[in-house]
C-alpha positions in Angstrom: 92.8 33.7 130.6 90.0 32.7 133.1 90.4 30.0 135.7 88.6 27.4 133.6 90.1 28.2 130.2 92.6 25.6 129.0 96.2 26.6 129.2 98.6 25.3 126.5 99.8 21.8 127.4 103.3 23.0 128.4 101.9 25.5 130.9 101.1 24.6 134.5 97.8 26.3 135.4 97.3 26.1 139.2 93.7 27.2 138.9 92.5 24.2 136.9 92.4 20.9 138.8 94.8 18.2 137.5 94.0 14.5 137.8 97.7 13.8 138.4 97.8 16.3 141.3 94.5 15.1 142.7 95.8 11.6 142.7 98.9 12.9 144.5 96.7 14.5 147.1 94.8 11.2 147.6 98.1 9.5 148.2 99.1 12.1 150.8 101.6 13.9 148.6 102.4 17.6 148.6 102.7 18.3 144.8 99.2 19.9 144.4 97.5 23.2 144.4 94.4 24.6 146.2 92.2 23.8 143.2 93.4 20.2 143.2 92.7 19.8 146.9 89.3 21.4 146.7 88.3 19.0 143.8 89.7 16.0 145.6 88.0 16.8 148.9 84.7 17.0 147.0 85.2 13.5 145.7 86.3 12.3 149.2 83.1 13.8 150.7 81.1 11.4 148.4 83.5 8.4 148.4 85.7 8.7 151.5 87.4 5.3 150.6 89.0 6.8 147.5 92.3 7.2 149.4 92.2 3.5 150.2 91.8 2.3 146.6 94.4 4.7 145.2 96.9 3.3 147.7 95.8 -0.2 146.7 96.4 0.7 143.1 100.0 1.7 143.9 100.5 -1.6 145.7 99.1 -3.4 142.7 101.6 -1.6 140.5 104.5 -2.7 142.8 103.4 -6.3 142.9 102.8 -6.6 139.1 106.1 -4.8 138.2 108.1 -7.1 140.6 106.5 -10.2 139.1 107.3 -9.1 135.5 110.9 -8.1 136.4 111.3 -11.5 138.1 110.0 -13.1 134.8 112.9 -11.5 133.0 111.4 -8.4 131.3 113.8 -5.5 131.4 111.7 -2.8 129.6 108.8 -0.9 131.2 106.6 1.7 129.4 104.3 3.4 132.0 101.7 5.6 130.2 99.7 8.0 132.4 102.4 7.6 135.1 101.3 10.6 137.3 103.6 12.4 139.8 106.5 10.5 141.3 105.6 8.9 144.7 106.8 6.0 146.7 107.4 2.6 145.0 107.7 4.1 141.5 108.1 1.6 138.6 111.9 2.2 138.2 112.5 1.7 141.9 110.7 -1.6 142.0 112.0 -2.9 138.6 115.6 -1.8 139.2 115.6 -3.2 142.7 114.9 -6.6 141.2 117.0 -6.1 138.0 119.3 -3.0 138.0 119.5 -3.0 134.2 115.8 -2.4 133.8 114.9 0.5 131.5 111.8 2.6 132.3 110.0 5.3 130.3 107.3 7.3 132.0 104.7 9.1 129.9 102.2 11.7 131.0 100.5 14.8 129.5 100.8 16.9 132.6 103.8 19.3 132.5 104.3 19.2 136.2 104.9 15.4 136.0 107.6 16.1 133.4 109.2 18.7 135.7 109.2 16.6 138.8 110.2 13.4 137.0 113.1 15.0 135.2 114.4 16.3 138.5 114.0 13.0 140.2 115.6 11.0 137.4 118.4 13.3 136.5 121.1 10.8 137.5 119.3 7.7 136.3 120.3 7.1 132.7 118.1 4.1 132.3 114.9 6.0 133.1 113.2 9.1 131.6 110.0 11.0 131.5 108.2 12.0 128.3 105.3 14.5 127.9 102.8 13.0 125.5 99.1 12.1 125.3 97.6 8.7 125.6 95.2 9.6 122.8 98.1 9.7 120.4 99.6 6.2 120.8 101.7 6.3 117.6 103.3 9.6 118.8 104.2 7.8 122.1 105.6 4.7 120.4 107.6 6.7 117.9 108.9 9.3 120.4 112.7 9.5 120.1 113.1 9.3 123.9 110.9 6.2 124.0 112.7 4.4 121.2 116.1 5.4 122.7 115.3 3.2 125.7 112.6 0.7 124.6 113.4 -2.0 121.9 110.0 -3.1 120.7 111.6 -6.2 119.2 112.1 -7.5 122.8 109.5 -8.1 125.5 108.1 -4.9 127.1 105.8 -4.4 130.1 103.1 -1.9 129.0 101.5 -0.3 132.0 98.2 1.5 131.8 97.2 2.2 135.4 94.3 4.4 136.3 94.4 6.2 132.9 92.0 4.6 130.4 89.0 5.8 132.3 90.0 9.3 131.3 89.1 8.4 127.7 85.4 8.9 127.5 84.6 7.1 124.2 84.6 3.3 124.6 85.7 2.7 121.0 88.6 5.2 121.3 89.8 3.6 124.5 89.7 0.1 122.9 91.5 1.5 119.8 94.3 3.1 121.9 95.0 -0.2 123.7 94.9 -2.1 120.4 97.4 0.3 118.7 99.7 0.1 121.7 99.6 -3.7 121.8 100.5 -3.9 118.1 104.1 -3.0 118.9 104.5 -5.6 121.7 106.8 -8.6 121.0 106.0 -12.1 122.3 106.9 -12.4 126.0 105.4 -8.9 126.7 103.0 -8.0 129.4 100.0 -5.7 129.6 99.1 -4.3 133.0 95.8 -2.4 133.4 93.9 -0.9 136.2 90.6 0.9 135.5 87.9 2.6 137.4 84.6 0.9 138.0 81.5 2.3 139.6 80.6 -0.7 141.7 77.0 -0.3 142.9 77.2 3.4 144.0 74.1 5.4 143.4 73.7 7.2 140.1 73.6 10.5 141.9 77.0 9.8 143.5 78.5 8.7 140.2 77.3 11.9 138.5 78.6 14.1 141.2 82.1 12.5 141.1 82.3 12.5 137.3 81.1 16.1 137.1 84.0 17.1 139.4 86.5 15.5 136.9 84.9 17.4 134.0 86.3 20.5 135.5 89.9 19.1 135.3 92.3 19.6 132.5 91.6 16.0 131.4 87.9 16.7 131.4 86.2 13.4 132.0 86.0 10.2 134.1 84.3 7.1 132.6 84.0 4.1 134.8 83.6 0.8 132.9 82.4 -2.7 133.8 84.6 -5.7 134.2 83.3 -7.1 130.9 84.3 -4.0 129.1 87.8 -3.9 130.7 88.3 -7.6 130.0 88.1 -6.9 126.2 91.4 -5.0 126.5 93.1 -8.4 127.2 91.6 -10.3 124.3 94.2 -12.7 122.8 96.4 -12.5 125.9 96.9 -15.0 128.7 95.3 -13.4 131.7 97.3 -14.2 134.8 95.6 -15.5 137.9 93.4 -14.3 139.6 92.2 -12.6 136.5 90.6 -9.1 136.5 89.8 -8.3 140.2 89.7 -5.3 142.5 93.3 -4.3 142.7 93.7 -5.1 146.4 92.8 -8.7 145.6 95.4 -9.2 142.8 98.0 -11.5 144.4 97.8 -9.7 147.8 100.4 -10.2 150.5 97.6 -10.8 153.0 94.1 -12.2 153.0 91.7 -9.9 151.3 87.9 -10.1 150.7 87.2 -7.6 148.0 84.1 -5.5 148.0 82.8 -5.4 144.4 79.9 -3.1 145.5 82.3 -0.2 146.1 83.7 2.0 143.4 87.4 1.5 142.9 90.0 0.0 140.5 89.9 -3.3 138.8 93.3 -4.7 137.8 94.7 -7.4 135.7 97.9 -8.6 134.0 98.0 -10.2 130.6 100.8 -12.1 128.9 101.5 -12.2 125.2 102.8 -15.7 124.4 
């Protein structure tokens, strides 16, 4: 097998960059290989503020999970969870409500390995290897249904993952199929990459780097496109905004001109 041939989904190939491990590198983690660091450094050479908005995305996750747990929801389904880092969903939710149940889903085998080790003594939390592009398989997975009761409110988390689905209609279909199982009182949390007003050359250079990863693409979308994922839900204030400006703990003036993540939280009445 050459460096750029795809390994089976259960095999960890250190020679092909992984979006989960690149994200770990942006956050200052150590669970990455040379190929991940090389790809991430290329992105950072074009957009040095990537580290800032990935950290802002983790902070958005923490604030939204804390709000939802305080609202009484005790079930969290985090799809595209990535490698464990600080302020994971289960840590935030269970700090607020110790009986919170959390299921992490990711298609990267290294996420499964690290997550299972981290959560070995946490019976309310598990990690499942599955693909976002197969939403029914996720929802029907026995480890998901063992901890998530879709007859009760659920927090569905899709952070920094939908932009890895290149086709707009497929991305919208995935969200719709996942939402079909949500009971009234549920929440949908999304963060999604947007290109801001970066040059076309910069955008092409960054997206071409992601084409060499196992995931194979990166598709930024506009705020209008991302807002359609929340159709029919009550979008909590302040709406869909750069993640650092979603109910921040300090004054923030977001820069919409920069590439980054837009985030929002919707409520199903």
